[in-house]
C-alpha distance (Angstrom), angle and dihedral (degrees) to the residues before:
residue distance angle dihedral
M1 . . .
H2 3.81 . .
E3 3.85 119.4 .
H4 3.75 92.6 -106.4
E5 3.81 90.3 53.2
V6 3.77 92.0 51.1
I7 3.84 90.9 51.1
A8 3.85 91.3 47.6
L9 3.82 91.3 51.1
L10 3.78 92.6 50.6
K11 3.82 91.0 43.6
S12 3.82 90.9 52.7
R13 3.88 90.8 53.3
A14 3.82 98.1 44.4
P15 3.90 108.9 101.9
A16 3.74 119.0 -130.8
H17 3.81 118.1 -102.6
P18 3.81 128.2 -168.7
S19 3.76 92.5 -132.2
V20 3.82 92.6 59.9
Q21 3.82 114.8 88.7
V22 3.78 96.2 168.3
G23 3.77 120.0 16.1
I24 3.85 135.0 173.3
G25 3.78 117.3 -10.5
D26 3.81 106.9 53.3
D27 3.75 130.7 74.5
G28 3.83 89.3 -86.2
A29 3.79 144.2 -2.0
V30 3.79 121.6 -103.5
T31 3.76 117.5 -148.2
T32 3.79 137.1 171.1
L33 3.79 127.9 -134.3
P34 3.74 119.3 -136.9
R35 3.74 111.6 -85.9
D36 3.79 116.9 -110.9
D37 3.82 117.8 -141.4
Q38 3.83 87.4 -136.4
D39 3.84 90.4 52.8
P40 3.83 114.7 22.1
A41 3.80 94.1 173.6
D42 3.81 118.3 129.7
A43 3.80 109.7 -92.2
R44 3.75 107.4 -168.4
L45 3.80 124.4 168.2
V46 3.75 129.2 -162.0
T47 3.93 111.7 -147.6
V48 3.70 125.7 -166.6
T49 3.81 134.0 174.6
D50 3.72 135.9 -170.6
S51 3.81 137.9 168.9
L52 3.78 130.6 -149.1
V53 3.78 119.0 -160.1
E54 3.85 128.2 -168.7
G55 3.75 110.6 -106.7
T56 3.83 94.1 16.9
H57 3.81 101.2 56.8
F58 3.83 103.4 12.5
P59 3.85 134.1 16.1
A60 3.79 124.1 -100.3
D61 3.88 115.4 -86.6
Y62 3.76 89.6 24.4
S63 3.78 118.3 164.5
P64 3.82 111.1 -85.8
E65 3.79 90.3 -140.5
C66 3.75 90.8 57.3
I67 3.83 93.6 45.1
A68 3.81 89.3 54.4
H69 3.77 94.8 44.8
R70 3.75 93.7 47.5
S71 3.87 94.5 45.4
L72 3.85 91.6 54.6
A73 3.83 94.5 38.0
T74 3.81 93.6 56.0
N75 3.81 89.5 56.8
L76 3.82 95.0 44.3
S77 3.73 87.5 50.7
D78 3.85 91.3 58.0
L79 3.88 88.2 50.0
A80 3.81 90.3 50.6
A81 3.85 88.4 51.6
M82 3.81 89.2 57.3
G83 3.82 92.1 48.2
A84 3.76 89.8 -113.5
Q85 3.86 132.4 147.3
P86 3.83 110.8 -131.9
L87 3.78 117.0 -120.2
W88 3.79 112.5 163.3
F89 3.84 141.4 -0.4
T90 3.77 138.0 -166.9
L91 3.84 125.3 -146.8
S92 3.76 130.1 -145.5
L93 3.76 111.7 -172.8
S94 3.83 125.9 -169.6
L95 3.83 111.4 -166.3
P96 3.83 133.1 177.4
A97 3.78 86.6 -145.1
A98 3.83 135.5 -4.6
E99 3.75 99.5 -116.2
S100 3.77 112.8 177.2
T101 3.81 100.0 -145.5
W102 3.88 90.7 49.8
L103 3.88 90.0 48.0
E104 3.82 93.8 49.3
Q105 3.72 90.6 51.5
F106 3.82 91.6 46.0
A107 3.77 89.9 51.0
D108 3.86 91.0 50.1
G109 3.81 90.6 55.4
L110 3.87 93.6 42.8
F111 3.79 96.7 49.2
A112 3.72 96.1 39.5
L113 3.76 89.7 65.1
A114 3.84 94.0 34.4
N115 3.80 92.2 55.2
Q116 3.78 90.8 44.3
V117 3.83 92.4 56.2
G118 3.84 97.3 33.8
V119 3.85 97.4 -119.8
T120 3.75 121.7 141.9
L121 3.81 131.6 -141.3
V122 3.82 108.0 -129.1
G123 3.81 105.3 172.7
G124 3.79 147.3 -42.5
D125 3.70 143.9 151.1
T126 3.94 141.2 -93.2
V127 3.75 126.4 -149.6
R128 3.88 136.6 172.6
G129 3.77 110.8 -109.1
P130 3.85 141.9 89.3
L131 3.79 115.3 -22.9
A132 3.80 107.6 -85.1
V133 3.84 136.3 142.4
T134 3.81 124.4 -154.0
I135 3.81 118.6 -175.6
T136 3.81 128.1 -177.3
A137 3.85 115.4 -163.2
L138 3.73 129.8 -170.6
G139 3.75 130.0 -163.2
R140 3.78 142.5 160.2
P141 3.79 125.8 -110.4
A142 3.74 113.0 -100.0
G143 3.77 94.4 -150.3
K144 3.78 134.0 40.4
H145 3.71 89.7 -80.6
P146 3.83 136.0 17.4
V147 3.87 115.4 -103.9
L148 3.71 110.7 -110.6
R149 3.75 133.8 -166.2
S150 3.79 90.9 -117.9
G151 3.80 103.8 65.5
A152 3.83 103.1 82.1
E153 3.86 115.0 122.7
T154 3.76 131.0 -162.6
G155 3.87 109.2 -83.8
D156 3.82 94.8 26.3
L157 3.83 112.8 135.5
I158 3.88 118.3 -120.0
F159 3.89 118.3 -133.7
V160 3.74 134.5 -177.1
T161 3.83 126.2 -161.5
G162 3.77 122.1 -137.6
E163 3.83 128.1 -14.5
L164 3.73 129.7 -47.0
G165 3.77 140.9 -145.7
A166 3.75 105.3 33.8
A167 3.77 96.2 98.5
G168 3.81 93.2 47.6
Y169 3.76 89.6 51.8
V170 3.84 91.4 52.3
W171 3.79 93.5 50.7
Q172 3.84 91.7 51.4
A173 3.74 94.1 42.9
H174 3.90 99.7 36.7
A175 3.78 89.9 126.3
E176 3.83 87.7 65.2
L177 3.77 94.4 44.4
V178 3.83 103.3 41.3
T179 3.74 102.6 154.6
P180 3.84 116.6 79.6
A181 3.83 113.0 -117.9
K182 3.78 124.3 -104.7
E183 3.78 110.4 -127.9
D184 3.75 91.6 -123.0
A185 3.81 98.6 36.8
P186 3.88 111.9 133.3
D187 3.75 107.8 -155.1
A188 3.89 127.3 98.6
H189 3.82 96.1 -111.3
D190 3.75 91.1 49.7
S191 3.78 88.9 48.5
L192 3.80 88.5 56.7
R193 3.83 93.1 44.6
R194 3.74 93.3 52.8
A195 3.74 89.4 60.8
F196 3.86 89.5 60.6
D197 3.77 99.8 31.1
F198 3.84 98.8 45.7
P199 3.80 109.6 24.6
Q200 3.77 110.4 -177.7
P201 3.89 114.1 -136.0
R202 3.77 109.4 -137.4
I203 3.77 97.9 -129.8
K204 3.85 97.3 146.5
A205 3.81 88.9 48.9
G206 3.84 94.3 47.3
T207 3.82 95.3 48.0
A208 3.79 91.9 44.9
L209 3.84 90.7 49.3
A210 3.88 94.3 49.7
P211 3.81 94.1 94.3
L212 3.75 93.8 38.4
A213 3.76 112.7 38.4
S214 3.87 119.4 82.6
A215 3.82 93.7 -158.4
M216 3.86 135.4 0.2
I217 3.76 143.6 -176.9
D218 3.78 135.3 174.6
I219 3.78 117.8 -118.8
S220 3.76 105.6 -120.1
D221 3.81 103.9 135.4
G222 3.76 97.6 33.8
L223 3.82 132.6 -71.0
Q224 3.80 93.8 -90.7
P225 3.88 98.7 58.3
D226 3.78 95.8 33.7
L227 3.78 95.6 49.0
S228 3.84 87.4 46.6
R229 3.81 88.9 53.5
M230 3.78 91.9 52.0
L231 3.75 92.7 47.6
A232 3.83 92.5 47.3
A233 3.82 89.7 52.1
S234 3.80 90.5 50.6
G235 3.82 92.1 45.5
R236 3.85 91.0 -123.0
G237 3.79 143.7 111.9
A238 3.77 133.2 -140.0
E239 3.75 145.6 -148.2
C240 3.86 115.1 -144.4
Q241 3.75 135.3 179.1
L242 3.82 118.2 -121.5
A243 3.82 90.1 -156.9
D244 3.84 88.7 60.9
L245 3.79 96.1 55.7
P246 3.79 106.0 125.2
C247 3.83 96.8 -131.7
A248 3.82 115.6 -179.1
H249 3.76 108.5 -96.2
A250 3.78 93.9 -138.1
L251 3.80 88.9 52.3
V252 3.74 93.4 52.3
R253 3.80 91.2 52.4
H254 3.82 90.7 47.9
V255 3.81 103.3 44.7
G256 3.80 106.5 10.9
L257 3.83 132.1 -104.9
E258 3.87 98.0 -78.6
R259 3.83 94.7 52.3
A260 3.74 91.4 40.8
R261 3.86 89.7 56.1
E262 3.81 90.8 49.2
L263 3.77 89.7 53.0
A264 3.83 94.0 45.4
L265 3.88 89.2 53.0
T266 3.87 99.7 42.8
G267 3.74 110.4 6.2
G268 3.74 100.6 92.3
D269 3.80 135.0 -165.8
D270 3.83 95.8 86.9
Y271 3.89 96.4 119.0
E272 3.80 91.0 -159.2
L273 3.79 121.1 138.7
C274 3.73 127.2 -105.3
F275 3.85 114.2 -167.1
T276 3.79 142.7 161.8
L277 3.76 124.3 -126.6
P278 3.84 132.2 -169.2
P279 3.81 106.2 -116.1
E280 3.76 92.6 -122.8
R281 3.78 91.0 63.7
R282 3.84 95.1 55.3
D283 3.80 91.8 100.5
Q284 3.81 90.6 54.0
L285 3.75 90.1 49.3
K286 3.84 91.4 54.9
V287 3.79 90.2 52.9
T288 3.79 96.9 48.6
A289 3.83 94.5 37.7
A290 3.77 92.3 68.5
D291 3.77 90.2 69.6
W292 3.89 98.1 53.5
C293 3.77 115.9 12.9
H294 3.72 132.4 72.1
N295 3.84 95.1 179.6
L296 3.78 126.2 23.7
T297 3.82 122.5 167.3
C298 3.87 131.9 -169.8
I299 3.84 103.6 -145.2
G300 3.82 100.9 174.2
A301 3.81 147.9 -49.7
V302 3.75 139.6 -84.5
T303 3.83 118.1 -102.0
D304 3.78 140.6 -172.4
G305 3.74 115.9 -93.7
D306 3.76 129.4 42.5
Q307 3.83 106.5 -84.6
L308 3.77 129.3 105.9
R309 3.86 105.3 -148.9
W310 3.78 128.1 -172.3
V311 3.80 120.1 -151.9
D312 3.81 116.6 -150.7
A313 3.84 115.9 -155.6
T314 3.80 88.6 -138.3
D315 3.82 90.6 51.7
P316 3.82 108.8 27.8
S317 3.83 94.1 -171.4
P318 3.81 107.9 105.3
Q319 3.81 115.9 -112.7
A320 3.77 122.7 -149.2
E321 3.79 121.0 -125.3
T322 3.69 111.9 -66.5
F323 3.81 103.9 164.7
S324 3.81 121.4 98.7
H325 3.84 114.8 -168.3
F326 3.86 99.2 169.9
G327 3.82 119.3 91.7
S328 3.76 142.7 96.9
S329 3.96 91.2 -62.6
A330 3.80 95.5 49.0
T331 3.87 114.3 125.4
């Protein structure tokens, strides 16, 4: 079964519950806590969970600091995509052996990011088994409502934060780039490695966009499949410009523009945000973006229909979606 089929099966079996506002199928679930007569304020939580497994999401003998950072960052990125401020997280850790040096280094990477973001570990579990990390993170919507994938409307502009493609290249070429990057390393390979080893969840961007964006998703599997998911949830299509893809500059220099575009579309592991915005809010976006974003790109607009089409400047006729990321080798 493909990943989306597994999710669909579980979704079909999950019973409805009055406390669940948004369940399986978005970047996170939105639930409500029982109201207290002493404090009747709305108390919604956004809950996300993700697992990273050795060999599937990171190479064997990978740095424990990087494993920890990536495990937490992937969850924080999902919270960012919902426009939620992180509060707590739990950790379930499967280990072949409880080796103290490895665990100290893992803790260094985990709490460096947790302290940076201001999120707190509140529990979890440890078991003996193949190396795998599962984190569940909880946060509170920064705006009146969480930002869902399903809110895009025809005419909305489509934006992407940051640069894309470098992390996907590193995962595909990890045999070439075997040494984890240092966060302050200067050379081109280390620049590419940092994109995979230390992804930066866009919490400030997500919370700032909460009152502005009509729909949002984090880019974990590649822009093509993730934007397609957001459009499908919204019942819309889109027309986007290939020339406006924000490919990582170091990646373009390393592999060329054509390969960089392919990696930006399908490589995955970028953990940037893709969001839609009503055109009349563009001036508001410019004002707020100065506080949280170093790179923000408009790549297209939402359309009627159900096709995601890319326009190439060398061939201006729109092309329907041709990429397929799902399959047995998908990460």
